[in-house]
N, C-alpha and C positions, 0 to 999 in steps of 0.2 A: 394698621389697616382695619377697616370696618366692613361688615357684611350687611346683607339685607334682612337679617332676622330682626325680631323686635325684643325689647327687654322690659321687664317689670322690676323697678327698683323700689325696695321697701324700707321705710324706717321700721324699727323694731319696737321700741318702748312706746306703749300706748296704741300701737298700730297692729302688731301681731301678738304681743304679749301684754297682759294686764299688769303693768308695772308702774304706771305714773304715780299712783297714790302712795306706793312704797317709796318712790323717789322723794315725794313731798315730805313724808315722815322722816326719811333719812336726812334731808337737807334741814328741815325744821329742828331736828335734834342737834345737828351739827352747829347751827347758828346759836341755839340755846346754850350749848356747851361753851361757846366762845362769847357769851354775854349779850347776844342779840336776840330780841324777841320779834319774830316774823310770823305773821298770821298765815295759816295754811293756804287760804285762797290766793294770797299773793305769790306764794311759792309755786302753786299749781300753774298760775298764769305764766310763770317764767320757765317752766319745764320745757325742755326740748331745744334750748339754745345753748351756745357755748357756756361752759361752767363759769368762766371769768366774767362774761356778760351777765349771767344769772346772778352771780354774787354782787356785782356792782349795782345792778338794777334793784336789788333788795336791801342792801345794807350800805351802799355807797362805796366810794373808793377806799381800799384797804391796802396795807403794805403787802408785798409779795409773800412774805412768810405767813401772814394771816390767811391769805387766799389759799396757799398750799395746805395749811392746817385744816381749813374748812373743807377743802376738796378731799383730803385724806379721811377726815371724820365721816363725810358723806359716804365714801366708799366702804368704810368699815361698817357703818350703820346699815347700808344697803345690803351688804353681804349677809349680815345677820338676819335680814328680812327675806332673803332669797328663797327659803323653803315655801313662802307664800305665793311665789310666782306661778302663773298659769298662762297657757296659750289661750287666746280668744277662740270661741267656737268658730270652726271653719278654717282656722289658720292652716293646718296641715293639708286639708282638702284643697284649699285655694292654691297653695304652692305647688302641690303635685299635679293639679289640673293644668296650671300654666306650663309646668315642665313637660307634661304629656303632649301639650299642643305645640311644643317646640319653642316656647318663649324662654329667653334667658332670664333667670331669676337671680338678682343680686340684693343682698341685704346691706343697705347703705346707712350705717350707723357710725357715730363717733364715740360709742361706748369704748371703754378700755378693753384691751384683749381679755382680761380676766372676767369682766362683765359679759363680754360677748360669748365667751365659753359657757357661762351659766345660761344665757339666753338661748343659745343653740341647743343645749340639752333640754330646755323647756319646750322649744318648738319641735324638736325630734323629727326633723324632715330633711336631714342632710342630703338625702338622695335627690331632692328636688332643688337644691341650692347650688348655683354655679359658682358664685363668688361672694365674698363679704368685704367690708371695710371696717376699720376701727380707728380709735383715736390717734394711733401712731402714723396714720396715713396723711394727716393734715396738721397744720399749725393752728388753724382756727375752725371751729365747728359752725353749725347753722346759727344764724341765717346766712352766713357766707356760703357761697355755692361750692366750695372746694370738695366736700365729701361727695356731693352729687356728681361732680365732674370726675372724680376718681372712680365712682361706681359705673359711670357711662364708659369710661376707658376700659374697665375690667369686663364689662359686658361685651365689648368689641363692636358696638353699634354706634351710629350717629345719634346725636342727642334728639333729633327729630323722630327717631325710631324707638324712643324710650318713654315710659311714663313713670312718675314717682308717686307712691302712695304713702301718705303720712297723716298724723293726727294733730299737728300743731301749725300755727301760723308761720313759725320759723321754717317748717318743712316746705310749706307752699312758697315762701319767699326764696328759699335756697334753690328750689327746683326751677322757678321762673328765671332766676339769675343765671342758671346753668343751661337754659334753653330747653328744659324738659317739661312736658305737660304734667302739672300737678293734679292729684285727686286726693280728696280727704276722707277720713273716717271719723266718726263721732266717739269711738271707743276710748279715746284719750281724755275725754271730758271737755273738749273745746266746742263752743257753739257753732252750728252750721253757718250762721251769718258771718262769723269771724273768719272761718276757713274760706268761704266764698269771697269775701272782701280781700283776702290775702292771695287769691288767685286760683283756688280750687275750681276745676271745670265741673266736677260732679262731687257730691258728698254722699258717702255710703254710711250705713249705720255701723258696720263692723266687717271683719273678713267674710263671714257667712253671707252677708248681704251683698258684698262685692262679688263673691263667687256666683250668686244667683243672678246678678245683673252684669256679668262680664261684657256682654255684647253692647252695653251702653258706652263702652270705651272704644272709640273707632278702631284703634290698632288691633283690638282683640276680636273684631268681627270676622 
């Protein structure tokens, strides 16, 4: 059953938390360990999509054991870099402002449960978050719409009553496929033109800019 409230669904990495370039370093080191030299700009361009797609797009098709090893190495490398994580300016204020307005706030990520726990500690706004998703909720991550659909279900609203805010073209594509209006932020390092071409209705600089311009999103007026 759905109600007439509205929901804000957020990607986390690169959207609420400054983590994308740590993921780049973690993946690049993982590939190097396994004998693959992948330039950082190519890794960055692939960040935000399902890890198996990310790997195949960067190093081609590999045996399942190789993919699992790369994924495990990335997780280990990323955990080591976790002390450098920080929430973007305005993240907490944005989430709490939306919650105070009665908006259902869902963090729609396909990060592992362990990574999600780290990110939630960095965000430090549990009182403003109604629900979360993680990698165990779906078989395939973005750009497939599955994680966004789970987030909509957990918000308890119709897709037409939700918006999705993310930093990657994969976020925009997943939201469109789920019937949710996508909005972009530049904080993940992806160009505005690419986000717009992928479906973003409006592109904001970062969470602080989104907070200052909330009324530009029709549902939040």
